[in-house]
C-alpha positions in Angstrom: -0.1 0.2 -0.1 2.8 2.6 0.9 5.7 1.8 -1.8 3.4 2.7 -4.8 0.6 5.3 -5.9 -2.3 3.7 -5.6 -4.1 7.2 -5.8 -6.2 5.6 -8.4 -7.2 2.8 -6.9 -10.0 2.2 -4.7 -9.6 1.3 -1.1 -10.5 -1.7 0.1 -9.5 -1.0 3.8 -12.6 0.2 5.7 -11.2 1.5 8.8 -8.2 3.5 6.6 -10.7 4.9 4.6 -13.1 6.4 7.2 -9.9 8.0 9.0 -9.2 9.6 5.6 -12.5 11.2 5.9 -12.0 13.1 8.9 -10.1 16.7 9.1 -8.6 16.3 12.1 -6.7 13.1 11.1 -3.5 13.1 9.6 -2.0 9.7 8.1 1.6 9.5 8.3 4.5 7.0 7.6 5.3 3.8 9.3 8.5 4.3 11.8 10.3 1.0 11.1 13.7 1.3 10.9 15.6 2.6 13.7 18.8 3.4 12.5 20.2 7.3 13.3 20.6 8.4 10.0 16.4 6.7 9.4 15.5 8.2 12.3 16.8 11.6 11.3 15.8 11.6 7.8 11.7 10.2 8.9 12.0 13.2 11.7 12.6 15.8 8.9 10.4 14.5 6.5 7.8 14.4 9.0 8.3 17.9 10.0 8.4 19.4 6.8 5.2 17.3 6.0 3.4 19.0 9.3 5.0 22.5 8.5 3.6 22.4 4.8 -0.1 21.2 6.0 -0.1 24.5 8.8 0.6 26.4 6.2 -2.1 25.1 3.5 0.9 24.1 1.4 0.7 20.9 -0.5 3.6 17.9 0.3 5.0 15.7 -2.3 4.3 13.4 0.3 0.5 13.6 0.5 -1.6 10.9 -0.2 -5.0 11.6 -2.2 -8.3 9.6 -1.5 -9.8 8.3 -4.2 -13.4 8.3 -4.0 
């Protein structure tokens, strides 16, 4: 689900689809790797995404729900 662009696919996960309908829910990437470099990159990407979201800017990491 997370390693390819599925923006044109129908969501088959009902819980995930429902979460995407709430304006107060932000879906973020899973924090799977626990090396210093990975955590620094993940943290920097997450902060950039949150800053973009708060400023009303689009981010290249945004997933668009298909309806």
